N, C-alpha and C positions, 0 to 999 in steps of 0.2 A: 502494500499502499506504500512503497514511499513513505512512512514518518520522518515527522519533522522533531525539533527540538522549541523550544521554548524558553523562551526572558525568566530570570524570577523573578520575581513577586507573589503579589498579595492578592488571593481572587475565590473569585466563591466558586462553592468546586456541586455538583454534582457521584455523587455514589452512583451507579446506577443499580438496578434490584435485586441480578447478581455476581455483589460487590457489596452493599451492606449492610447483607450479613454480621459484616464482618464487625464492628460497629457493634454491632445488636450483644454476640458476642462478648467483644473484654469488657460491655455494661453483667451483663451475666456474670461473667467474673469478677466481679468485685463486688457484688454484692453475694458472693458466694460465704456459708456462716463462716467455713472457714477462715476465709483471708482477711474475714468482717474481724475474729476470733485475736488470730496475729495477729491482727492491726495495719496488716502490708495494704491494705485496698486503698485509694484516695478516695471513696467513699467507703470511708469509718465513722462517720460525722458524722456526712448528709442525711438520715433519719428524717423525713417528715417535712426535708424541705427538697425546694427547688431545684430540682437536679438537672430539670432539662428543660424547654419551651412550653408552654402551659396548652398548646397544640401536641401535642407529644401522648400516648397512651401509651402501652406496652402488657399486654394482656400474656401469662404462660396457664395454658388450657389441659389439663392429660385424662384427659375422657372426650378429645375430640374428637371430629368420628372419623375413621380412616384413615390416620395420620401420624406418622412416623415413629413416636414417641408414648400414644397412647398407652395408655396404665391403667386400673383401678385401684393397684396402690402401687408408694414409692420402691427399692431396693430390701428397705427393713420392713415390708410388712405392713408401714401408716397407712392406713387408707389418706388419699390428699384430694383434692378439688383446686377450682379455678387461682386465683392468684391476682391480686394485681399488680408490680412490685412500683409500675409506673401511672398514679391517677392526674392526667391533666397536668405532666407537669410534678407530680409532685412525689418522691420516694419516702410509701411505708410497709417494705417488706423485704430482707434477705431471704435468701432459697439456706435452711436449716435439714440440718441432717439431725442427726439426737442428743450426736455427740459435742458441735457446733454449738445447739440449741445450749444444753448442759452447760456449757461454753459461756452461754452472752446469758442466763439467768431469761432463758423464752422454754421456750411449746414448739418441738416439730414440726413443719407444716408441710410435712413427704416430699420432700429435696431430696433426700436419698437413693444414692446413685452407685452401682453394685458393679466391680469391676470381675475378672480376671486374678487382678496380680495386687491385689489390694482389701483394706476393707474399706466400706460406702464413703462416700466425698457425696457434699449441700451439688446438686445440679439441677440446670432447669430441664423443663416437661418438652413443648405446646410453644416457644415463643414468640415478639410475635410484636410487630408493631402498624397499629393501626393505620390502615390506610388515613394517608387528607386528603386533598381534593378537586388538587391542579393535575391536569398529565403533564408526564414524564414535560414537549412539546413547550406547555403550557411553561413547568416552571425554565429552563431554555430560552425563551419569550423577550421569558420578565428578565434576568440578568443582565441578558443584551450581550457581555461580552466576560466564556471562566470560563475552567477547565469539565469535561463532563470522561468518566473516570467506567470502563468497560474490563480495565486488569488490576487489580491486582500481588507482589511479589511481593515476600521478605520481611511480613510488614516486628514495629519491635515498641514498645512497647515497654515504660517503667511503668507495674497496675501499686508504684505507692505515689507518685504523681504524678498518672497521668497521664503523664510526656509522650507523648506518640509519632509515629511514622512509617510509613511504606508505600517504596518504588511502585510505580505506577505508568495504565498507559490507556490510550481508548483517544481521543477528538479535543480537540479546541471549540469551542463555540462560538462567534464573533456573530454580530447580529444577533442573533438567535436562533442560531441557530445549528447543528456539527459541521463543520467547514472544510475542516484534514484533518487526517492522524497525525500523532505528540509519542512519542514512547524515547525514557530515559530520564524521565524525570518520579523527584521523591511530594512529597508531602507530610506537613507536618503540622502540627499543629498541638494541642492538647484536651482528651478530654472532654475536660467537664466546660468549653469552653462552646468543644466542640456541640459536645450536649443541648449545651444550650441556643445556639446555629444556627440546630434544624428544623428542617418540615419537611415534611415526607409530599410522598406522588401518590397520587391515587392505585399501584400499578401493585398490590400486594398482592401475589399468588405462593400460595402454599404448597411448597414443593419438600419441604424438608426440615429437620426439626425446629429449628432459630428462622424465622423468615423476616424480612420489611418488602421494604415499597423504595422505590425508587430516594433518594432522601438531598435536598438541599443543603450542605452545612455555608453561611456566610463567611471571607474570608480571608480562609486558614492559610499556609502560604507554601508556594511553589518555587521549589529550586529546579531552576533546570539547564538551563545556562548561564 
């Protein structure tokens, strides 16, 4: 496709729905009860505060019909139910198994995940960001110029501080449209800021355990030429 490079700058960025779920995965890890109990999460003091913009709601639904991670109980045999970790931007709960719940003086909410090589640990079930109202095309039209990310590689996240960077490729947006392909780019920011300046599109699809629509993030740092 003869991709180009772009100059280093700060610009709006759209993560298409194939790449946006990675941001939600980082959020899920940050509200794991084990990370909160150890004090190693950048969200450890964020309970009942505004973490995302008010237009963001995140749901975790273990009983979702035909979803990949649906189950009537967790890895410890505890009955589970739907949670809303983010309600209109507000953080409402952690993901807790029995061990992390005891460490935090709380009660498990049925989010233990059992693997083959160790004890259960807290994890989400069918986690997703609710769809917004604008189409991805309307988002591109609204920002005029920016970056559309279609592929990510080599993400780097400091869970203690929230500092985030990732190599990407995709398309440069000009005059509200994808103008030409670009690669050899790194985008960076802090997840606290990214979450607060995030807007979801209306193209949510349930294809994986963690799902998100295309996400517009205002003002991330782009490292190019």
